[in-house]
PDB file of N, CA, C, O and CB in Angstrom:
ATOM      1  N   UNK A   1       9.047  -6.683  28.649  1.00  0.00           N
ATOM      2  CA  UNK A   1       8.779  -5.598  29.387  1.00  0.00           C
ATOM      3  C   UNK A   1       7.361  -5.013  29.052  1.00  0.00           C
ATOM      4  O   UNK A   1       6.978  -4.971  27.883  1.00  0.00           O
ATOM      5  CB  UNK A   1       9.857  -4.635  29.181  1.00  0.00           C
ATOM      6  N   UNK A   2       6.658  -4.603  29.995  1.00  0.00           N
ATOM      7  CA  UNK A   2       5.359  -3.990  29.802  1.00  0.00           C
ATOM      8  C   UNK A   2       5.456  -2.679  28.939  1.00  0.00           C
ATOM      9  O   UNK A   2       6.386  -1.880  29.048  1.00  0.00           O
ATOM     10  CB  UNK A   2       4.730  -3.687  31.187  1.00  0.00           C
ATOM     11  N   UNK A   3       4.470  -2.549  28.128  1.00  0.00           N
ATOM     12  CA  UNK A   3       4.547  -1.289  27.203  1.00  0.00           C
ATOM     13  C   UNK A   3       4.335  -0.072  28.012  1.00  0.00           C
ATOM     14  O   UNK A   3       4.774   1.001  27.599  1.00  0.00           O
ATOM     15  CB  UNK A   3       3.456  -1.309  26.030  1.00  0.00           C
ATOM     16  N   UNK A   4       3.664  -0.158  29.190  1.00  0.00           N
ATOM     17  CA  UNK A   4       3.469   0.992  30.015  1.00  0.00           C
ATOM     18  C   UNK A   4       4.778   1.482  30.647  1.00  0.00           C
ATOM     19  O   UNK A   4       4.878   2.655  31.006  1.00  0.00           O
ATOM     20  CB  UNK A   4       2.462   0.679  31.076  1.00  0.00           C
ATOM     21  N   UNK A   5       5.719   0.664  30.779  1.00  0.00           N
ATOM     22  CA  UNK A   5       7.031   1.002  31.528  1.00  0.00           C
ATOM     23  C   UNK A   5       7.873   1.869  30.540  1.00  0.00           C
ATOM     24  O   UNK A   5       8.861   2.440  31.002  1.00  0.00           O
ATOM     25  CB  UNK A   5       7.895  -0.397  31.991  1.00  0.00           C
ATOM     26  N   UNK A   6       7.575   2.009  29.262  1.00  0.00           N
ATOM     27  CA  UNK A   6       8.406   2.753  28.425  1.00  0.00           C
ATOM     28  C   UNK A   6       8.184   4.237  28.519  1.00  0.00           C
ATOM     29  O   UNK A   6       7.077   4.707  28.779  1.00  0.00           O
ATOM     30  CB  UNK A   6       8.233   2.312  27.084  1.00  0.00           C
ATOM     31  N   UNK A   7       9.319   5.012  28.291  1.00  0.00           N
ATOM     32  CA  UNK A   7       9.235   6.438  28.389  1.00  0.00           C
ATOM     33  C   UNK A   7       9.286   7.180  27.030  1.00  0.00           C
ATOM     34  O   UNK A   7      10.226   6.957  26.267  1.00  0.00           O
ATOM     35  CB  UNK A   7      10.330   6.912  29.259  1.00  0.00           C
ATOM     36  N   UNK A   8       8.361   8.005  26.722  1.00  0.00           N
ATOM     37  CA  UNK A   8       8.309   8.647  25.494  1.00  0.00           C
ATOM     38  C   UNK A   8       8.687  10.123  25.638  1.00  0.00           C
ATOM     39  O   UNK A   8       8.040  10.834  26.407  1.00  0.00           O
ATOM     40  CB  UNK A   8       6.964   8.481  24.905  1.00  0.00           C
ATOM     41  N   UNK A   9       9.746  10.626  24.903  1.00  0.00           N
ATOM     42  CA  UNK A   9      10.206  12.038  25.013  1.00  0.00           C
ATOM     43  C   UNK A   9      10.468  12.428  23.635  1.00  0.00           C
ATOM     44  O   UNK A   9      10.548  11.633  22.698  1.00  0.00           O
ATOM     45  CB  UNK A   9      11.485  12.242  25.931  1.00  0.00           C
ATOM     46  N   UNK A  10      10.605  13.782  23.553  1.00  0.00           N
ATOM     47  CA  UNK A  10      10.926  14.367  22.194  1.00  0.00           C
ATOM     48  C   UNK A  10      12.355  15.005  22.287  1.00  0.00           C
ATOM     49  O   UNK A  10      12.788  15.452  23.348  1.00  0.00           O
ATOM     50  CB  UNK A  10       9.799  15.503  21.741  1.00  0.00           C
ATOM     51  N   UNK A  11      13.033  15.020  21.158  1.00  0.00           N
ATOM     52  CA  UNK A  11      14.367  15.556  21.146  1.00  0.00           C
ATOM     53  C   UNK A  11      14.715  16.003  19.701  1.00  0.00           C
ATOM     54  O   UNK A  11      13.862  16.000  18.814  1.00  0.00           O
ATOM     55  CB  UNK A  11      15.385  14.497  21.681  1.00  0.00           C
ATOM     56  N   UNK A  12      15.914  16.364  19.511  1.00  0.00           N
ATOM     57  CA  UNK A  12      16.486  16.875  18.179  1.00  0.00           C
ATOM     58  C   UNK A  12      17.605  16.009  17.827  1.00  0.00           C
ATOM     59  O   UNK A  12      18.407  15.642  18.685  1.00  0.00           O
ATOM     60  CB  UNK A  12      16.984  18.385  18.235  1.00  0.00           C
ATOM     61  N   UNK A  13      17.693  15.671  16.620  1.00  0.00           N
ATOM     62  CA  UNK A  13      18.788  14.910  16.029  1.00  0.00           C
ATOM     63  C   UNK A  13      19.923  15.844  15.908  1.00  0.00           C
ATOM     64  O   UNK A  13      19.774  16.949  15.385  1.00  0.00           O
ATOM     65  CB  UNK A  13      18.421  14.286  14.660  1.00  0.00           C
ATOM     66  N   UNK A  14      21.106  15.415  16.397  1.00  0.00           N
ATOM     67  CA  UNK A  14      22.329  16.214  16.336  1.00  0.00           C
ATOM     68  C   UNK A  14      23.226  15.779  15.070  1.00  0.00           C
ATOM     69  O   UNK A  14      23.701  16.607  14.293  1.00  0.00           O
ATOM     70  CB  UNK A  14      23.144  16.034  17.713  1.00  0.00           C
ATOM     71  N   UNK A  15      23.391  14.491  14.958  1.00  0.00           N
ATOM     72  CA  UNK A  15      24.223  13.953  13.906  1.00  0.00           C
ATOM     73  C   UNK A  15      23.964  12.443  13.619  1.00  0.00           C
ATOM     74  O   UNK A  15      23.542  11.672  14.482  1.00  0.00           O
ATOM     75  CB  UNK A  15      25.671  14.166  14.277  1.00  0.00           C
ATOM     76  N   UNK A  16      24.239  12.097  12.388  1.00  0.00           N
ATOM     77  CA  UNK A  16      24.114  10.708  12.012  1.00  0.00           C
ATOM     78  C   UNK A  16      25.446   9.978  12.193  1.00  0.00           C
ATOM     79  O   UNK A  16      26.482  10.394  11.675  1.00  0.00           O
ATOM     80  CB  UNK A  16      23.630  10.592  10.568  1.00  0.00           C
ATOM     81  N   UNK A  17      25.385   8.898  12.933  1.00  0.00           N
ATOM     82  CA  UNK A  17      26.557   8.179  13.220  1.00  0.00           C
ATOM     83  C   UNK A  17      26.778   7.022  12.287  1.00  0.00           C
ATOM     84  O   UNK A  17      27.853   6.854  11.711  1.00  0.00           O
ATOM     85  CB  UNK A  17      26.520   7.723  14.585  1.00  0.00           C
ATOM     86  N   UNK A  18      25.757   6.241  12.150  1.00  0.00           N
ATOM     87  CA  UNK A  18      25.817   5.206  11.055  1.00  0.00           C
ATOM     88  C   UNK A  18      24.520   5.328  10.238  1.00  0.00           C
ATOM     89  O   UNK A  18      23.822   6.340  10.295  1.00  0.00           O
ATOM     90  CB  UNK A  18      25.982   3.697  11.653  1.00  0.00           C
ATOM     91  N   UNK A  19      24.223   4.268   9.481  1.00  0.00           N
ATOM     92  CA  UNK A  19      23.112   4.336   8.602  1.00  0.00           C
ATOM     93  C   UNK A  19      21.817   4.554   9.365  1.00  0.00           C
ATOM     94  O   UNK A  19      21.052   5.451   9.009  1.00  0.00           O
ATOM     95  CB  UNK A  19      23.039   3.099   7.782  1.00  0.00           C
ATOM     96  N   UNK A  20      21.541   3.765  10.406  1.00  0.00           N
ATOM     97  CA  UNK A  20      20.289   3.910  11.217  1.00  0.00           C
ATOM     98  C   UNK A  20      20.523   4.307  12.641  1.00  0.00           C
ATOM     99  O   UNK A  20      19.696   4.038  13.513  1.00  0.00           O
ATOM    100  CB  UNK A  20      19.518   2.629  11.218  1.00  0.00           C
ATOM    101  N   UNK A  21      21.671   4.962  12.895  1.00  0.00           N
ATOM    102  CA  UNK A  21      22.014   5.291  14.313  1.00  0.00           C
ATOM    103  C   UNK A  21      22.353   6.876  14.381  1.00  0.00           C
ATOM    104  O   UNK A  21      23.158   7.427  13.630  1.00  0.00           O
ATOM    105  CB  UNK A  21      23.322   4.354  14.832  1.00  0.00           C
ATOM    106  N   UNK A  22      21.657   7.476  15.335  1.00  0.00           N
ATOM    107  CA  UNK A  22      21.724   8.900  15.370  1.00  0.00           C
ATOM    108  C   UNK A  22      22.089   9.312  16.794  1.00  0.00           C
ATOM    109  O   UNK A  22      21.789   8.591  17.745  1.00  0.00           O
ATOM    110  CB  UNK A  22      20.392   9.535  14.907  1.00  0.00           C
ATOM    111  N   UNK A  23      22.727  10.454  16.940  1.00  0.00           N
ATOM    112  CA  UNK A  23      22.861  11.163  18.393  1.00  0.00           C
ATOM    113  C   UNK A  23      21.716  12.183  18.475  1.00  0.00           C
ATOM    114  O   UNK A  23      21.565  13.106  17.675  1.00  0.00           O
ATOM    115  CB  UNK A  23      24.386  11.991  18.620  1.00  0.00           C
ATOM    116  N   UNK A  24      20.955  11.931  19.486  1.00  0.00           N
ATOM    117  CA  UNK A  24      19.848  12.755  19.815  1.00  0.00           C
ATOM    118  C   UNK A  24      19.968  13.552  21.062  1.00  0.00           C
ATOM    119  O   UNK A  24      20.386  13.018  22.089  1.00  0.00           O
ATOM    120  CB  UNK A  24      18.708  11.965  19.899  1.00  0.00           C
ATOM    121  N   UNK A  25      19.626  14.790  21.026  1.00  0.00           N
ATOM    122  CA  UNK A  25      19.597  15.700  22.265  1.00  0.00           C
ATOM    123  C   UNK A  25      18.176  15.817  22.690  1.00  0.00           C
ATOM    124  O   UNK A  25      17.332  16.281  21.923  1.00  0.00           O
ATOM    125  CB  UNK A  25      20.207  17.173  21.986  1.00  0.00           C
ATOM    126  N   UNK A  26      17.866  15.379  23.983  1.00  0.00           N
ATOM    127  CA  UNK A  26      16.539  15.550  24.533  1.00  0.00           C
ATOM    128  C   UNK A  26      16.336  16.987  25.064  1.00  0.00           C
ATOM    129  O   UNK A  26      17.288  17.733  25.292  1.00  0.00           O
ATOM    130  CB  UNK A  26      16.303  14.524  25.650  1.00  0.00           C
ATOM    131  N   UNK A  27      15.018  17.340  25.254  1.00  0.00           N
ATOM    132  CA  UNK A  27      14.727  18.670  25.747  1.00  0.00           C
ATOM    133  C   UNK A  27      15.374  19.022  27.043  1.00  0.00           C
ATOM    134  O   UNK A  27      15.622  20.200  27.299  1.00  0.00           O
ATOM    135  CB  UNK A  27      13.308  18.829  25.888  1.00  0.00           C
ATOM    136  N   UNK A  28      15.683  17.984  27.938  1.00  0.00           N
ATOM    137  CA  UNK A  28      16.299  18.308  29.200  1.00  0.00           C
ATOM    138  C   UNK A  28      17.830  18.426  29.180  1.00  0.00           C
ATOM    139  O   UNK A  28      18.488  18.661  30.194  1.00  0.00           O
ATOM    140  CB  UNK A  28      15.913  17.294  30.174  1.00  0.00           C
ATOM    141  N   UNK A  29      18.379  18.238  27.893  1.00  0.00           N
ATOM    142  CA  UNK A  29      19.848  18.411  27.820  1.00  0.00           C
ATOM    143  C   UNK A  29      20.603  17.040  27.657  1.00  0.00           C
ATOM    144  O   UNK A  29      21.766  16.989  27.258  1.00  0.00           O
ATOM    145  CB  UNK A  29      20.350  19.145  29.116  1.00  0.00           C
ATOM    146  N   UNK A  30      19.924  16.026  27.966  1.00  0.00           N
ATOM    147  CA  UNK A  30      20.492  14.702  27.941  1.00  0.00           C
ATOM    148  C   UNK A  30      20.746  14.281  26.495  1.00  0.00           C
ATOM    149  O   UNK A  30      19.888  14.514  25.643  1.00  0.00           O
ATOM    150  CB  UNK A  30      19.567  13.703  28.653  1.00  0.00           C
ATOM    151  N   UNK A  31      21.902  13.665  26.182  1.00  0.00           N
ATOM    152  CA  UNK A  31      22.167  13.099  24.837  1.00  0.00           C
ATOM    153  C   UNK A  31      22.152  11.601  24.870  1.00  0.00           C
ATOM    154  O   UNK A  31      22.541  11.026  25.886  1.00  0.00           O
ATOM    155  CB  UNK A  31      23.510  13.581  24.292  1.00  0.00           C
ATOM    156  N   UNK A  32      21.742  10.949  23.858  1.00  0.00           N
ATOM    157  CA  UNK A  32      21.669   9.507  23.682  1.00  0.00           C
ATOM    158  C   UNK A  32      21.751   8.993  22.278  1.00  0.00           C
ATOM    159  O   UNK A  32      21.707   9.784  21.336  1.00  0.00           O
ATOM    160  CB  UNK A  32      20.456   9.034  24.251  1.00  0.00           C
ATOM    161  N   UNK A  33      21.864   7.741  22.102  1.00  0.00           N
ATOM    162  CA  UNK A  33      21.946   7.170  20.758  1.00  0.00           C
ATOM    163  C   UNK A  33      20.596   6.604  20.452  1.00  0.00           C
ATOM    164  O   UNK A  33      20.060   5.825  21.240  1.00  0.00           O
ATOM    165  CB  UNK A  33      23.064   6.080  20.635  1.00  0.00           C
ATOM    166  N   UNK A  34      20.000   6.992  19.271  1.00  0.00           N
ATOM    167  CA  UNK A  34      18.706   6.501  18.817  1.00  0.00           C
ATOM    168  C   UNK A  34      18.883   5.729  17.525  1.00  0.00           C
ATOM    169  O   UNK A  34      19.625   6.085  16.610  1.00  0.00           O
ATOM    170  CB  UNK A  34      17.710   7.662  18.625  1.00  0.00           C
ATOM    171  N   UNK A  35      18.134   4.637  17.536  1.00  0.00           N
ATOM    172  CA  UNK A  35      18.132   3.837  16.298  1.00  0.00           C
ATOM    173  C   UNK A  35      16.652   4.030  15.723  1.00  0.00           C
ATOM    174  O   UNK A  35      15.689   4.320  16.433  1.00  0.00           O
ATOM    175  CB  UNK A  35      18.523   2.209  16.596  1.00  0.00           C
ATOM    176  N   UNK A  36      16.603   3.835  14.364  1.00  0.00           N
ATOM    177  CA  UNK A  36      15.459   4.049  13.664  1.00  0.00           C
ATOM    178  C   UNK A  36      14.440   2.797  13.833  1.00  0.00           C
ATOM    179  O   UNK A  36      14.838   1.641  13.687  1.00  0.00           O
ATOM    180  CB  UNK A  36      15.851   4.319  12.215  1.00  0.00           C
ATOM    181  N   UNK A  37      13.155   3.101  14.136  1.00  0.00           N
ATOM    182  CA  UNK A  37      12.172   1.976  14.227  1.00  0.00           C
ATOM    183  C   UNK A  37      11.895   1.496  12.855  1.00  0.00           C
ATOM    184  O   UNK A  37      12.169   2.165  11.858  1.00  0.00           O
ATOM    185  CB  UNK A  37      10.838   2.397  14.928  1.00  0.00           C
ATOM    186  N   UNK A  38      11.298   0.222  12.820  1.00  0.00           N
ATOM    187  CA  UNK A  38      10.829  -0.438  11.659  1.00  0.00           C
ATOM    188  C   UNK A  38       9.796   0.378  10.855  1.00  0.00           C
ATOM    189  O   UNK A  38       9.796   0.388   9.624  1.00  0.00           O
ATOM    190  CB  UNK A  38      10.260  -1.732  12.054  1.00  0.00           C
ATOM    191  N   UNK A  39       8.934   1.048  11.600  1.00  0.00           N
ATOM    192  CA  UNK A  39       7.911   1.853  10.984  1.00  0.00           C
ATOM    193  C   UNK A  39       8.453   2.895  10.145  1.00  0.00           C
ATOM    194  O   UNK A  39       7.893   3.135   9.076  1.00  0.00           O
ATOM    195  CB  UNK A  39       7.056   2.442  11.963  1.00  0.00           C
ATOM    196  N   UNK A  40       9.575   3.604  10.534  1.00  0.00           N
ATOM    197  CA  UNK A  40      10.086   4.658   9.761  1.00  0.00           C
ATOM    198  C   UNK A  40      10.850   4.057   8.587  1.00  0.00           C
ATOM    199  O   UNK A  40      10.840   4.653   7.510  1.00  0.00           O
ATOM    200  CB  UNK A  40      10.955   5.576  10.605  1.00  0.00           C
ATOM    201  N   UNK A  41      11.535   2.869   8.739  1.00  0.00           N
ATOM    202  CA  UNK A  41      12.166   2.265   7.646  1.00  0.00           C
ATOM    203  C   UNK A  41      11.235   1.909   6.539  1.00  0.00           C
ATOM    204  O   UNK A  41      11.504   2.129   5.358  1.00  0.00           O
ATOM    205  CB  UNK A  41      12.864   1.115   8.082  1.00  0.00           C
ATOM    206  N   UNK A  42      10.036   1.306   6.988  1.00  0.00           N
ATOM    207  CA  UNK A  42       9.024   0.939   5.963  1.00  0.00           C
ATOM    208  C   UNK A  42       8.512   2.160   5.241  1.00  0.00           C
ATOM    209  O   UNK A  42       8.356   2.134   4.021  1.00  0.00           O
ATOM    210  CB  UNK A  42       7.841   0.190   6.600  1.00  0.00           C
ATOM    211  N   UNK A  43       8.243   3.247   5.975  1.00  0.00           N
ATOM    212  CA  UNK A  43       7.671   4.453   5.408  1.00  0.00           C
ATOM    213  C   UNK A  43       8.746   5.197   4.561  1.00  0.00           C
ATOM    214  O   UNK A  43       8.380   6.129   3.846  1.00  0.00           O
ATOM    215  CB  UNK A  43       7.114   5.374   6.547  1.00  0.00           C
ATOM    216  N   UNK A  44      10.070   4.825   4.609  1.00  0.00           N
ATOM    217  CA  UNK A  44      11.202   5.522   4.003  1.00  0.00           C
ATOM    218  C   UNK A  44      11.243   7.005   4.353  1.00  0.00           C
ATOM    219  O   UNK A  44      11.473   7.876   3.514  1.00  0.00           O
ATOM    220  CB  UNK A  44      11.156   5.362   2.510  1.00  0.00           C
ATOM    221  N   UNK A  45      11.004   7.240   5.657  1.00  0.00           N
ATOM    222  CA  UNK A  45      10.984   8.659   6.085  1.00  0.00           C
ATOM    223  C   UNK A  45      12.504   8.988   6.381  1.00  0.00           C
ATOM    224  O   UNK A  45      13.221   8.201   7.000  1.00  0.00           O
ATOM    225  CB  UNK A  45       9.987   8.905   7.429  1.00  0.00           C
ATOM    226  N   UNK A  46      12.916  10.130   5.925  1.00  0.00           N
ATOM    227  CA  UNK A  46      14.320  10.527   6.066  1.00  0.00           C
ATOM    228  C   UNK A  46      14.502  11.180   7.463  1.00  0.00           C
ATOM    229  O   UNK A  46      13.737  12.066   7.843  1.00  0.00           O
ATOM    230  CB  UNK A  46      14.748  11.528   4.899  1.00  0.00           C
ATOM    231  N   UNK A  47      15.508  10.735   8.201  1.00  0.00           N
ATOM    232  CA  UNK A  47      15.842  11.364   9.520  1.00  0.00           C
ATOM    233  C   UNK A  47      17.127  12.176   9.254  1.00  0.00           C
ATOM    234  O   UNK A  47      18.162  11.561   8.998  1.00  0.00           O
ATOM    235  CB  UNK A  47      16.058  10.242  10.727  1.00  0.00           C
ATOM    236  N   UNK A  48      17.118  13.522   9.301  1.00  0.00           N
ATOM    237  CA  UNK A  48      18.256  14.332   9.069  1.00  0.00           C
ATOM    238  C   UNK A  48      18.680  15.049  10.325  1.00  0.00           C
ATOM    239  O   UNK A  48      17.859  15.186  11.232  1.00  0.00           O
ATOM    240  CB  UNK A  48      17.984  15.295   7.984  1.00  0.00           C
ATOM    241  N   UNK A  49      19.873  15.502  10.437  1.00  0.00           N
ATOM    242  CA  UNK A  49      20.273  16.309  11.503  1.00  0.00           C
ATOM    243  C   UNK A  49      19.370  17.655  11.657  1.00  0.00           C
ATOM    244  O   UNK A  49      19.059  18.309  10.661  1.00  0.00           O
ATOM    245  CB  UNK A  49      21.752  16.635  11.288  1.00  0.00           C
ATOM    246  N   UNK A  50      18.997  18.003  12.887  1.00  0.00           N
ATOM    247  CA  UNK A  50      18.146  19.101  13.021  1.00  0.00           C
ATOM    248  C   UNK A  50      16.679  18.775  13.138  1.00  0.00           C
ATOM    249  O   UNK A  50      15.874  19.642  13.479  1.00  0.00           O
ATOM    250  CB  UNK A  50      18.355  19.958  11.932  1.00  0.00           C
ATOM    251  N   UNK A  51      16.321  17.551  12.864  1.00  0.00           N
ATOM    252  CA  UNK A  51      14.888  17.154  12.801  1.00  0.00           C
ATOM    253  C   UNK A  51      14.509  16.823  14.214  1.00  0.00           C
ATOM    254  O   UNK A  51      15.275  16.268  15.002  1.00  0.00           O
ATOM    255  CB  UNK A  51      14.617  15.912  11.813  1.00  0.00           C
ATOM    256  N   UNK A  52      13.173  17.230  14.513  1.00  0.00           N
ATOM    257  CA  UNK A  52      12.543  16.960  15.850  1.00  0.00           C
ATOM    258  C   UNK A  52      12.007  15.540  15.750  1.00  0.00           C
ATOM    259  O   UNK A  52      11.387  15.205  14.741  1.00  0.00           O
ATOM    260  CB  UNK A  52      11.354  18.029  16.226  1.00  0.00           C
ATOM    261  N   UNK A  53      12.220  14.680  16.765  1.00  0.00           N
ATOM    262  CA  UNK A  53      11.779  13.413  16.737  1.00  0.00           C
ATOM    263  C   UNK A  53      11.262  12.963  18.094  1.00  0.00           C
ATOM    264  O   UNK A  53      11.598  13.555  19.120  1.00  0.00           O
ATOM    265  CB  UNK A  53      12.818  12.578  16.253  1.00  0.00           C
ATOM    266  N   UNK A  54      10.406  11.866  18.101  1.00  0.00           N
ATOM    267  CA  UNK A  54       9.812  11.295  19.259  1.00  0.00           C
ATOM    268  C   UNK A  54      10.766  10.063  19.544  1.00  0.00           C
ATOM    269  O   UNK A  54      11.017   9.277  18.631  1.00  0.00           O
ATOM    270  CB  UNK A  54       8.222  10.894  19.018  1.00  0.00           C
ATOM    271  N   UNK A  55      11.293   9.895  20.803  1.00  0.00           N
ATOM    272  CA  UNK A  55      12.066   8.783  21.087  1.00  0.00           C
ATOM    273  C   UNK A  55      11.443   7.985  22.288  1.00  0.00           C
ATOM    274  O   UNK A  55      10.889   8.569  23.220  1.00  0.00           O
ATOM    275  CB  UNK A  55      13.488   9.226  21.362  1.00  0.00           C
ATOM    276  N   UNK A  56      11.560   6.643  22.220  1.00  0.00           N
ATOM    277  CA  UNK A  56      11.129   5.713  23.243  1.00  0.00           C
ATOM    278  C   UNK A  56      12.222   5.192  23.998  1.00  0.00           C
ATOM    279  O   UNK A  56      13.158   4.642  23.418  1.00  0.00           O
ATOM    280  CB  UNK A  56      10.392   4.625  22.692  1.00  0.00           C
ATOM    281  N   UNK A  57      12.189   5.319  25.281  1.00  0.00           N
ATOM    282  CA  UNK A  57      13.303   4.806  26.104  1.00  0.00           C
ATOM    283  C   UNK A  57      12.801   3.741  27.122  1.00  0.00           C
ATOM    284  O   UNK A  57      11.635   3.718  27.517  1.00  0.00           O
ATOM    285  CB  UNK A  57      14.002   5.992  26.862  1.00  0.00           C
ATOM    286  N   UNK A  58      13.751   2.869  27.518  1.00  0.00           N
ATOM    287  CA  UNK A  58      13.388   1.925  28.547  1.00  0.00           C
ATOM    288  C   UNK A  58      13.932   2.483  29.964  1.00  0.00           C
ATOM    289  O   UNK A  58      14.912   3.228  29.976  1.00  0.00           O
ATOM    290  CB  UNK A  58      14.001   0.460  28.184  1.00  0.00           C
ATOM    291  N   UNK A  59      13.343   2.145  31.038  1.00  0.00           N
ATOM    292  CA  UNK A  59      13.921   2.606  32.285  1.00  0.00           C
ATOM    293  C   UNK A  59      15.200   2.053  32.613  1.00  0.00           C
ATOM    294  O   UNK A  59      15.940   2.648  33.396  1.00  0.00           O
ATOM    295  CB  UNK A  59      13.068   2.348  33.346  1.00  0.00           C
ATOM    296  N   UNK A  60      15.560   0.851  32.027  1.00  0.00           N
ATOM    297  CA  UNK A  60      16.810   0.266  32.364  1.00  0.00           C
ATOM    298  C   UNK A  60      18.066   0.893  31.784  1.00  0.00           C
ATOM    299  O   UNK A  60      19.127   0.940  32.407  1.00  0.00           O
ATOM    300  CB  UNK A  60      16.766  -1.075  31.983  1.00  0.00           C
ATOM    301  N   UNK A  61      17.883   1.393  30.510  1.00  0.00           N
ATOM    302  CA  UNK A  61      19.039   1.985  29.898  1.00  0.00           C
ATOM    303  C   UNK A  61      18.614   3.296  29.238  1.00  0.00           C
ATOM    304  O   UNK A  61      18.017   3.298  28.162  1.00  0.00           O
ATOM    305  CB  UNK A  61      19.686   1.016  28.876  1.00  0.00           C
ATOM    306  N   UNK A  62      18.936   4.431  29.911  1.00  0.00           N
ATOM    307  CA  UNK A  62      18.547   5.766  29.334  1.00  0.00           C
ATOM    308  C   UNK A  62      19.505   6.311  28.333  1.00  0.00           C
ATOM    309  O   UNK A  62      19.301   7.429  27.860  1.00  0.00           O
ATOM    310  CB  UNK A  62      18.404   6.777  30.415  1.00  0.00           C
ATOM    311  N   UNK A  63      20.542   5.595  27.975  1.00  0.00           N
ATOM    312  CA  UNK A  63      21.522   6.077  26.965  1.00  0.00           C
ATOM    313  C   UNK A  63      21.257   5.610  25.648  1.00  0.00           C
ATOM    314  O   UNK A  63      22.032   5.897  24.736  1.00  0.00           O
ATOM    315  CB  UNK A  63      22.866   5.696  27.296  1.00  0.00           C
ATOM    316  N   UNK A  64      20.164   4.866  25.441  1.00  0.00           N
ATOM    317  CA  UNK A  64      19.712   4.319  24.054  1.00  0.00           C
ATOM    318  C   UNK A  64      18.300   4.440  23.925  1.00  0.00           C
ATOM    319  O   UNK A  64      17.614   4.282  24.935  1.00  0.00           O
ATOM    320  CB  UNK A  64      20.079   2.835  23.818  1.00  0.00           C
ATOM    321  N   UNK A  65      17.751   4.703  22.805  1.00  0.00           N
ATOM    322  CA  UNK A  65      16.358   4.746  22.410  1.00  0.00           C
ATOM    323  C   UNK A  65      16.021   4.477  21.040  1.00  0.00           C
ATOM    324  O   UNK A  65      16.868   4.412  20.149  1.00  0.00           O
ATOM    325  CB  UNK A  65      15.846   5.950  22.699  1.00  0.00           C
ATOM    326  N   UNK A  66      14.695   4.308  20.855  1.00  0.00           N
ATOM    327  CA  UNK A  66      14.182   4.074  19.514  1.00  0.00           C
ATOM    328  C   UNK A  66      13.459   5.269  18.916  1.00  0.00           C
ATOM    329  O   UNK A  66      12.498   5.717  19.542  1.00  0.00           O
ATOM    330  CB  UNK A  66      13.267   2.909  19.530  1.00  0.00           C
ATOM    331  N   UNK A  67      13.803   5.800  17.833  1.00  0.00           N
ATOM    332  CA  UNK A  67      13.177   6.916  17.136  1.00  0.00           C
ATOM    333  C   UNK A  67      11.884   6.386  16.525  1.00  0.00           C
ATOM    334  O   UNK A  67      11.920   5.500  15.671  1.00  0.00           O
ATOM    335  CB  UNK A  67      14.133   7.535  16.038  1.00  0.00           C
ATOM    336  N   UNK A  68      10.712   6.938  16.968  1.00  0.00           N
ATOM    337  CA  UNK A  68       9.448   6.499  16.629  1.00  0.00           C
ATOM    338  C   UNK A  68       8.853   7.340  15.483  1.00  0.00           C
ATOM    339  O   UNK A  68       8.320   6.784  14.523  1.00  0.00           O
ATOM    340  CB  UNK A  68       8.592   6.522  17.829  1.00  0.00           C
ATOM    341  N   UNK A  69       8.938   8.587  15.575  1.00  0.00           N
ATOM    342  CA  UNK A  69       8.283   9.587  14.588  1.00  0.00           C
ATOM    343  C   UNK A  69       9.280  10.753  14.336  1.00  0.00           C
ATOM    344  O   UNK A  69      10.085  11.136  15.184  1.00  0.00           O
ATOM    345  CB  UNK A  69       6.849  10.195  15.191  1.00  0.00           C
ATOM    346  N   UNK A  70       9.153  11.273  13.109  1.00  0.00           N
ATOM    347  CA  UNK A  70       9.837  12.518  12.749  1.00  0.00           C
ATOM    348  C   UNK A  70       8.788  13.476  12.869  1.00  0.00           C
ATOM    349  O   UNK A  70       7.755  13.268  12.233  1.00  0.00           O
ATOM    350  CB  UNK A  70      10.504  12.534  11.336  1.00  0.00           C
ATOM    351  N   UNK A  71       8.896  14.598  13.656  1.00  0.00           N
ATOM    352  CA  UNK A  71       7.872  15.540  13.842  1.00  0.00           C
ATOM    353  C   UNK A  71       7.861  16.638  12.738  1.00  0.00           C
ATOM    354  O   UNK A  71       6.800  17.085  12.302  1.00  0.00           O
ATOM    355  CB  UNK A  71       8.021  16.140  15.192  1.00  0.00           C
ATOM    356  N   UNK A  72       9.065  17.050  12.309  1.00  0.00           N
ATOM    357  CA  UNK A  72       9.138  18.122  11.293  1.00  0.00           C
ATOM    358  C   UNK A  72       9.836  17.759  10.041  1.00  0.00           C
ATOM    359  O   UNK A  72       9.948  18.584   9.135  1.00  0.00           O
ATOM    360  CB  UNK A  72       9.800  19.287  11.843  1.00  0.00           C
TER     361      UNK A  72
END
């Protein structure tokens, strides 16, 4: 899939479901499952409930996304 077709949005982590899987609420009220990107794993950045994050979505499945950055 072309990189330009991806959707980048920001949201807030609601809860941690598994080790690298989180429930994220977007600014428009939509909730989705977000998994941590390799960049965050390498940097050993902690993703905690209540943190603001940037999420990358594909147009095919808007119920799953990749957490790219922790903003706060």
